[in-house]
C-alpha positions in Angstrom: 36.5 95.2 -38.0 33.8 93.4 -39.9 31.4 90.6 -39.2 30.5 88.2 -42.0 27.4 86.0 -41.8 27.5 83.0 -44.1 24.8 80.5 -44.9 25.8 77.0 -45.9 22.4 76.0 -47.1 23.2 77.1 -50.6 25.9 79.5 -51.9 27.6 81.8 -49.4 25.5 84.8 -48.5 27.5 87.7 -47.0 26.3 90.4 -44.7 28.7 93.0 -43.2 27.9 94.9 -40.0 30.0 96.6 -37.4 30.7 94.9 -34.1 32.8 95.5 -31.0 34.8 92.2 -31.2 38.6 92.7 -31.2 39.2 90.3 -34.1 39.5 91.9 -37.4 36.8 89.6 -38.8 34.0 87.6 -37.2 32.6 84.9 -39.4 29.3 83.4 -38.5 28.5 80.1 -40.3 24.8 79.0 -40.3 25.5 75.3 -40.8 23.4 72.3 -41.5 26.3 70.2 -40.3 26.2 71.8 -36.9 22.4 72.5 -36.7 23.3 75.9 -35.3 25.5 78.9 -35.9 29.3 78.7 -35.5 31.3 81.9 -34.9 34.9 82.0 -36.1 37.3 84.8 -35.1 40.0 85.8 -37.6 43.0 87.8 -36.5 45.2 89.2 -39.3 48.5 91.0 -38.7 47.9 94.8 -38.5 48.2 96.5 -41.9 48.0 93.2 -43.9 45.6 92.6 -46.7 42.7 90.6 -45.2 42.5 88.4 -48.3 46.2 87.9 -48.8 48.0 84.6 -48.7 50.1 84.6 -45.5 51.2 82.0 -42.8 48.0 80.8 -41.1 47.3 78.9 -37.9 44.0 77.4 -36.9 43.9 77.7 -33.1 41.4 75.4 -31.3 40.1 75.8 -27.7 39.4 73.0 -25.1 36.4 71.4 -23.6 33.8 73.7 -22.0 35.2 76.5 -24.1 34.0 78.6 -27.0 35.5 80.5 -30.0 36.4 83.5 -27.8 38.4 81.5 -25.2 41.9 82.3 -26.6 41.0 86.0 -26.9 39.7 86.1 -23.3 43.0 84.9 -21.9 45.5 86.7 -24.1 45.8 89.4 -26.8 45.5 87.2 -29.9 45.7 90.3 -32.1 49.0 91.3 -30.6 50.2 87.7 -31.1 49.2 87.9 -34.8 51.0 91.2 -35.2 54.1 89.9 -33.5 54.4 86.6 -35.4 53.0 87.5 -38.8 50.5 84.7 -38.7 46.9 84.9 -39.5 45.2 83.2 -36.6 41.8 81.5 -37.0 39.8 80.6 -33.9 36.7 78.4 -34.7 34.0 77.5 -32.2 34.4 73.8 -31.2 31.6 74.3 -28.6 31.8 72.8 -25.1 32.2 69.2 -26.1 32.1 68.6 -29.9 35.6 67.0 -29.7 36.0 68.3 -33.3 34.5 65.1 -34.7 31.4 63.9 -36.4 28.8 62.5 -34.0 27.7 58.9 -34.8 24.1 60.2 -34.6 23.6 62.2 -37.7 21.0 64.3 -35.9 23.8 65.7 -33.7 26.8 67.8 -34.6 28.9 66.9 -37.6 31.8 69.1 -36.7 34.5 67.5 -38.9 32.2 67.8 -41.9 31.7 71.4 -41.0 35.4 72.0 -40.9 36.3 70.4 -44.2 33.2 71.3 -46.3 32.5 74.7 -44.9 35.2 76.5 -42.9 38.1 75.1 -44.8 36.6 75.8 -48.2 35.7 79.3 -47.2 39.2 80.0 -45.8 40.8 78.4 -48.9 38.9 80.7 -51.2 39.0 84.0 -49.2 42.4 83.7 -47.5 44.2 81.8 -50.2 45.4 79.1 -47.9 48.7 77.5 -48.9 49.7 74.0 -47.6 53.3 75.3 -47.4 52.5 77.8 -44.7 49.3 76.5 -43.0 49.3 75.0 -39.5 46.8 73.9 -36.9 47.2 73.6 -33.1 45.1 73.6 -30.0 44.8 72.9 -26.3 43.3 69.8 -24.5 40.2 68.8 -26.5 41.6 71.1 -29.1 44.9 69.4 -29.1 43.1 66.2 -30.0 41.2 68.1 -32.6 44.2 69.8 -34.2 46.2 66.6 -34.5 43.2 64.6 -35.6 42.2 67.1 -38.3 45.8 67.3 -39.5 46.0 63.5 -39.8 42.9 63.5 -42.0 44.7 65.5 -44.6 48.4 66.2 -43.8 48.9 67.3 -47.4 46.9 70.5 -46.6 49.2 71.5 -43.8 52.9 72.2 -43.1 52.5 71.0 -39.6 50.3 70.7 -36.4 50.5 70.9 -32.7 49.0 69.9 -29.4 49.2 71.7 -26.0 48.1 69.3 -23.2 46.2 67.4 -25.9 44.0 64.4 -25.3 46.0 62.3 -27.7 44.6 59.1 -26.2 40.9 59.6 -25.6 40.8 57.0 -22.8 42.5 59.6 -20.5 39.7 62.1 -20.9 37.4 62.8 -18.0 34.6 62.2 -20.5 35.8 58.7 -21.4 33.1 57.0 -19.4 30.3 59.5 -20.1 30.1 61.5 -23.3 32.9 60.2 -25.6 31.8 56.6 -26.2 28.3 57.8 -27.3 29.8 60.3 -29.8 31.4 57.4 -31.6 28.4 55.1 -31.3 30.0 52.9 -28.6 29.3 52.1 -25.0 33.0 51.8 -23.9 35.9 54.0 -24.7 38.0 50.9 -25.4 35.7 49.8 -28.2 37.3 49.9 -31.6 34.8 52.5 -32.7 36.6 54.8 -30.3 40.2 53.6 -30.4 40.5 54.2 -34.1 40.1 57.9 -33.3 42.9 58.0 -30.7 45.5 60.3 -32.3 48.3 58.0 -31.0 46.7 55.1 -32.8 46.6 56.9 -36.1 50.4 57.5 -36.4 51.1 54.2 -38.1 48.7 55.0 -40.9 50.2 58.5 -41.1 53.7 57.2 -41.5 52.6 54.5 -44.0 50.8 57.2 -46.1 53.5 59.8 -46.2 56.7 57.7 -45.7 59.8 60.0 -45.8 57.5 63.0 -46.6 56.9 63.2 -42.8 60.4 64.7 -42.8 58.9 67.8 -44.5 56.2 68.2 -41.9 56.4 69.2 -38.3 54.4 67.9 -35.3 54.8 69.9 -32.0 53.7 68.2 -28.9 53.9 70.0 -25.5 52.5 69.2 -22.1 53.0 70.4 -18.5 54.8 68.0 -16.3 52.2 68.7 -13.6 49.4 67.8 -16.0 48.7 64.4 -14.4 45.6 63.8 -16.7 47.3 64.1 -20.1 51.0 63.9 -19.6 51.0 60.1 -20.1 49.2 60.5 -23.4 51.7 63.1 -24.6 54.6 60.9 -23.5 53.1 58.0 -25.4 52.5 60.0 -28.6 56.1 61.5 -28.5 57.5 58.0 -28.0 55.6 56.6 -30.9 56.7 59.4 -33.2 60.3 58.6 -32.2 59.8 54.8 -32.8 58.2 55.5 -36.2 60.9 58.1 -37.2 58.2 60.8 -37.5 59.7 64.3 -37.4 58.4 66.1 -34.3 59.2 68.3 -31.4 58.2 66.9 -28.0 58.6 69.1 -25.0 57.4 68.6 -21.4 58.0 71.4 -19.0 56.7 72.7 -15.7 53.0 73.5 -16.0 49.5 72.4 -15.1 46.4 71.9 -17.2 45.5 75.6 -17.1 45.6 78.8 -19.0 48.9 80.2 -17.8 50.7 77.2 -19.3 48.8 77.4 -22.6 49.4 81.1 -23.0 53.1 80.4 -22.5 53.1 77.4 -24.8 51.3 78.8 -27.8 54.1 81.3 -28.4 56.5 78.3 -28.7 54.2 76.6 -31.1 54.0 79.6 -33.4 57.8 80.2 -33.1 58.5 76.6 -34.2 56.0 76.9 -37.0 57.7 80.1 -38.1 61.0 78.3 -38.1 59.5 75.8 -40.6 58.9 78.7 -43.0 62.6 79.5 -43.1 
């Protein structure tokens, strides 16, 4: 296992030291965009070349979480071994929402993702748009779909588990979220343009029939009273716009047992896309 420390102030600087983390690689980005360090865990199938091109999934955590959330609740290395996917778990921090804060002095997470994390992974892991996916839970469901909609040409597909696909449903809709987007109300256009469900029209207009070659996977527990309506609305709009997708609601709450169960379905459906 190796730990790589990267500085984004200039060219990448690499330092390798031993650690006890279970991931095969621990990348620590010292980022001007984040104004702090960001740890990223990388799980590669056992025996595979760490630098080889292989199916890859960016796996995002939810609010109040950190980069190690997924590995605290399940054996991510075993999941990587079983599915053949390289799994990359970034740190979205407790409430970055995986976006750029309107206040430039605060976290610019989306710029970090595209300009730093993505560029590093593209270079060192030979990312291929034909076998790269992104998914996440809750806040990370919003993040995964939103990042995918930025540049669908870089991915084969994306997913959301109990995702906040309409930000007005969030428990932070009246507190933190409006300020992130430079607004005072979550219904302000500065906020609503970031709702994933509101970005589907642009996505369809941009890709047209090419959406048939992509895959969106939207899952949510039927007992998830907070975000089930947002998932239902997103699935319905995909259907109305003739956007290829899998929408599945099944018994489950907004909690880890559901997400540990659902993530295997996401990776299985992504694997089917590669066939």
